[in-house]
RODO-2510 file (C-alpha; in nm, 4 decimals, decimal comma):
residues 224
     n   res          X          Y          Z
     1     m    -0,6065     0,6330    -0,5493
     2     c    -0,7151     0,7264    -0,2024
     3     q    -1,0419     0,5821    -0,0758
     4     i    -1,2408     0,7395     0,1587
     5     i    -1,4109     0,5177     0,4489
     6     r    -1,6927     0,6366     0,6710
     7     a    -1,7338     0,4631     0,9950
     8     q    -1,8965     0,5036     1,3268
     9     y    -1,8422     0,3598     1,6750
    10     r    -1,9641     0,3598     2,0309
    11     a    -1,7862     0,3450     2,3667
    12     a    -1,8766     0,3305     2,7257
    13     l    -1,7208     0,5290     3,0028
    14     k    -1,6372     0,3599     3,3197
    15     e    -1,8254     0,4253     3,6105
    16     g    -1,7093     0,7036     3,8358
    17     t    -1,5216     0,8828     3,5378
    18     r    -1,4949     1,2407     3,6439
    19     d    -1,5898     1,5011     3,3741
    20     e    -1,2814     1,6818     3,4089
    21     k    -1,0547     1,3849     3,3334
    22     l    -1,2776     1,2869     3,0437
    23     l    -1,2373     1,6416     2,8828
    24     e    -0,8657     1,6410     2,9362
    25     l    -0,8517     1,3112     2,7297
    26     v    -1,0897     1,4379     2,4985
    27     e    -0,8911     1,7338     2,3921
    28     v    -0,5892     1,5003     2,3406
    29     c    -0,7914     1,3005     2,0931
    30     r    -0,9056     1,6231     1,9231
    31     e    -0,5464     1,7126     1,8887
    32     r    -0,4460     1,3779     1,7490
    33     a    -0,7639     1,3976     1,4997
    34     e    -0,6323     1,7413     1,4038
    35     q    -0,2880     1,6059     1,3318
    36     k    -0,4545     1,3206     1,1272
    37     r    -0,6475     1,5846     0,9336
    38     k    -0,3353     1,7816     0,8566
    39     d    -0,1348     1,4735     0,7613
    40     g    -0,3908     1,3520     0,4990
    41     s    -0,5161     1,0462     0,6818
    42     l    -0,8488     1,2011     0,8011
    43     l    -1,1376     1,4405     0,6412
    44     t    -1,3767     1,4463     0,9288
    45     a    -1,4022     1,3343     1,2748
    46     a    -1,6806     1,4103     1,5551
    47     m    -1,7207     1,2715     1,8947
    48     f    -2,0388     1,2885     2,1035
    49     r    -2,1728     1,1684     2,4459
    50     y    -2,4938     1,0504     2,6114
    51     n    -2,4703     0,9953     2,9673
    52     r    -2,2010     0,7321     2,9948
    53     l    -2,2118     0,6338     2,6084
    54     v    -1,9662     0,7866     2,3691
    55     f    -1,9944     0,7755     2,0072
    56     l    -1,7456     0,8606     1,7187
    57     y    -1,7936     0,9419     1,3380
    58     i    -1,4854     0,9344     1,1193
    59     e    -1,4092     0,9945     0,7397
    60     y    -1,0761     0,8300     0,7014
    61     i    -0,8522     0,8417     0,3888
    62     g    -0,7236     0,4882     0,3384
    63     i    -0,3811     0,5147     0,1725
    64     n    -0,1633     0,1790     0,2265
    65     s    -0,2753     0,1566     0,5919
    66     n    -0,2290    -0,1453     0,7804
    67     v    -0,4722    -0,0608     1,0434
    68     k    -0,8217    -0,1999     0,9817
    69     v    -1,1013     0,0562     1,0011
    70     e    -1,2471    -0,1301     1,2995
    71     a    -0,9130    -0,0732     1,5006
    72     i    -0,8837     0,2890     1,4277
    73     p    -1,0035     0,4394     1,7310
    74     d    -0,8451     0,1907     1,9537
    75     v    -0,5156     0,2977     1,7880
    76     w    -0,5601     0,6729     1,7140
    77     f    -0,7496     0,7631     2,0263
    78     s    -0,5849     0,5091     2,2575
    79     d    -0,5427     0,7821     2,5287
    80     l    -0,9331     0,7591     2,6209
    81     s    -0,8662     0,3915     2,7111
    82     a    -0,8087     0,4533     3,0760
    83     v    -1,1765     0,5790     3,1215
    84     l    -1,3462     0,3169     2,8565
    85     y    -1,4787    -0,0252     2,9410
    86     i    -1,3713    -0,3214     2,7147
    87     w    -1,6063    -0,4593     2,4538
    88     p    -1,5525    -0,8259     2,4000
    89     e    -1,5829    -0,8226     2,0183
    90     l    -1,5542    -1,1543     1,7949
    91     s    -1,2359    -0,9815     1,6428
    92     g    -1,0968    -0,9292     1,9745
    93     n    -1,1358    -0,7041     2,2913
    94     k    -1,1698    -0,3273     2,1990
    95     n    -1,2612    -0,0079     2,3765
    96     w    -1,4546     0,0877     2,0655
    97     a    -1,7441    -0,1084     1,9223
    98     y    -1,7716    -0,0809     1,5372
    99     m    -2,1213    -0,0015     1,4417
   100     f    -2,2779    -0,1431     1,1266
   101     p    -2,3762     0,1094     0,8576
   102     v    -2,7567     0,1032     0,8029
   103     f    -2,8608     0,4066     0,6155
   104     w    -2,7045     0,7011     0,3912
   105     f    -2,7941     0,9377     0,1185
   106     d    -2,4880     0,9312    -0,0757
   107     q    -2,1357     0,7590    -0,0867
   108     p    -1,7796     0,8759    -0,1391
   109     e    -1,6579     0,8137    -0,5006
   110     s    -1,3574     1,0371    -0,4878
   111     l    -1,1678     1,2943    -0,2606
   112     t    -1,2858     1,5685    -0,5097
   113     q    -1,6522     1,4374    -0,5289
   114     w    -1,6847     1,4061    -0,1318
   115     k    -1,4860     1,7222    -0,0105
   116     r    -1,7237     1,9731     0,1422
   117     k    -1,7793     2,2832    -0,0648
   118     k    -1,8273     2,4863     0,2537
   119     k    -1,7614     2,4254     0,6062
   120     p    -2,0728     2,3216     0,7984
   121     d    -2,2212     2,5370     1,0546
   122     r    -2,2528     2,2296     1,2924
   123     r    -2,1730     1,8639     1,3212
   124     c    -2,4196     1,6727     1,5059
   125     g    -2,4898     1,3241     1,6621
   126     r    -2,8234     1,1793     1,7688
   127     i    -2,9334     0,8370     1,8925
   128     a    -3,2203     0,6223     1,8641
   129     v    -3,3238     0,2902     2,0468
   130     l    -3,5181     0,0319     1,8541
   131     y    -3,7617    -0,2206     2,0135
   132     p    -3,5751    -0,5580     1,9639
   133     e    -3,8702    -0,7030     1,7813
   134     q    -3,8645    -0,4381     1,5451
   135     l    -3,4925    -0,4122     1,4770
   136     f    -3,4897    -0,6278     1,1649
   137     s    -3,8027    -0,4450     1,0120
   138     y    -3,5860    -0,0988     1,0612
   139     v    -3,2721    -0,2464     0,9079
   140     c    -3,4328    -0,4360     0,6204
   141     h    -3,6358    -0,1260     0,5084
   142     h    -3,3615     0,1298     0,5320
   143     q    -3,1237    -0,1185     0,3567
   144     a    -3,3815    -0,1249     0,0642
   145     i    -3,3809     0,2331     0,0449
   146     v    -3,0252     0,2680     0,0223
   147     k    -2,9999    -0,0301    -0,2612
   148     e    -3,2872     0,1545    -0,4580
   149     g    -3,0707     0,4611    -0,4353
   150     l    -3,3371     0,7216    -0,5272
   151     l    -3,4316     0,8933    -0,1647
   152     v    -3,2952     1,2461    -0,1752
   153     g    -3,1401     1,3922     0,1527
   154     d    -2,8272     1,5261     0,3134
   155     r    -2,5102     1,4056     0,1676
   156     y    -2,3175     1,3660     0,4985
   157     q    -2,5859     1,1713     0,7065
   158     m    -2,5201     0,8343     0,8130
   159     i    -2,6835     0,6013     1,0379
   160     s    -2,5203     0,2811     1,1963
   161     l    -2,6284     0,0233     1,4289
   162     h    -2,4871    -0,1700     1,7386
   163     e    -2,7120    -0,4029     1,9393
   164     n    -3,0244    -0,2252     1,8971
   165     l    -2,8880     0,1307     1,9284
   166     l    -2,8668     0,3735     1,6298
   167     f    -2,6166     0,6599     1,5996
   168     s    -2,6908     0,9183     1,3404
   169     y    -2,4591     1,1687     1,1981
   170     f    -2,5402     1,4900     1,0210
   171     e    -2,4357     1,8469     0,9482
   172     i    -2,6168     2,1716     0,9455
   173     p    -2,7499     2,3101     0,7351
   174     r    -2,9047     1,9787     0,5974
   175     e    -3,0337     2,1277     0,2705
   176     r    -2,6961     2,2406     0,1698
   177     e    -2,6064     1,9356    -0,0442
   178     q    -2,9295     1,7340    -0,1176
   179     v    -2,8500     1,4161    -0,3364
   180     n    -2,9231     1,0775    -0,3632
   181     i    -2,6974     0,7726    -0,4654
   182     r    -2,8142     0,7266    -0,8195
   183     q    -2,8175     1,0924    -0,9077
   184     i    -3,1520     1,0768    -1,0659
   185     k    -3,4882     1,2527    -1,0134
   186     q    -3,7259     0,9630    -0,9612
   187     e    -3,9785     0,8802    -0,6582
   188     s    -3,8764     0,6397    -0,4117
   189     e    -4,1019     0,3397    -0,3756
   190     e    -3,9210     0,2095    -0,0867
   191     i    -3,9677     0,4944     0,1306
   192     k    -4,3458     0,4445     0,0861
   193     a    -4,3076     0,1046     0,2106
   194     w    -4,1013     0,2312     0,5198
   195     m    -4,3741     0,4951     0,5841
   196     a    -4,6508     0,2183     0,5655
   197     a    -4,4750     0,0018     0,8114
   198     n    -4,5426     0,2514     1,0942
   199     p    -4,2065     0,3895     1,1634
   200     e    -4,3040     0,5436     1,5286
   201     s    -4,3827     0,1589     1,6415
   202     h    -3,9995     0,0870     1,5785
   203     f    -3,8557     0,3509     1,8381
   204     y    -3,8296     0,3668     2,1977
   205     h    -3,8522     0,7270     2,2711
   206     f    -3,6289     0,9047     2,5042
   207     p    -3,8363     1,1482     2,7389
   208     e    -3,6171     1,4432     2,6566
   209     a    -3,6351     1,4011     2,2881
   210     k    -3,9933     1,5764     2,3204
   211     g    -4,1512     1,2921     2,0880
   212     e    -3,8731     1,2768     1,8344
   213     n    -3,7369     0,9200     1,7335
   214     f    -3,4085     1,0489     1,7741
   215     l    -3,2364     1,2308     2,0459
   216     i    -2,9702     1,4889     1,9580
   217     i    -2,6735     1,4386     2,1967
   218     s    -2,3714     1,6552     2,3329
   219     e    -2,0630     1,7417     2,1187
   220     l    -1,7216     1,6454     2,2601
   221     f    -1,5196     1,7621     1,9638
   222     t    -1,5446     1,7846     1,5755
   223     v    -1,2367     1,8222     1,3458
   224     g    -1,2725     1,8877     0,9723
***
């Protein structure tokens, strides 16, 4: 039985990286992702950029693979290593830092259940920065919402954390598949607790986000 693993990562471009060189390498990565999709190793991949930060979302189909999910971008997209800094992770030096899942509305149970009924109009990435003193409040509230499993939202949204930086993946139209983890209609008490915690106070606001907590960032490629 195949297992679908969702994961998100961040990387940092070396200073002086030319856009032309980056886009050339990104196209190689897109082609690699498309090949992985065709051979049944991948459902979806999407790469985004904000200034010198690069983010990746994947839905990986794990069938007898000896590659750990934390290492997938370094193995599959090694062509980008020439323009990326190295993260000194606990598990070893990597170009891509694994981001820890914090929030989602649904989770894959099977390939049949998870496959999209229709291709999305757009795949999007967005980022947010948490004030350090509010980081654990954000994580605890959002993990409580996930554990409760009652809040309804778009099936494919996922938010992960590395340091105090959040990366969120979602698809448009967002209302196409509105679900929750427990698959029952019941009011969420945990979302009330989060709203009472003054969500706005948790976020540093990017000036270009025009008051929104999350800033939508540029797409480099999407596959799926």
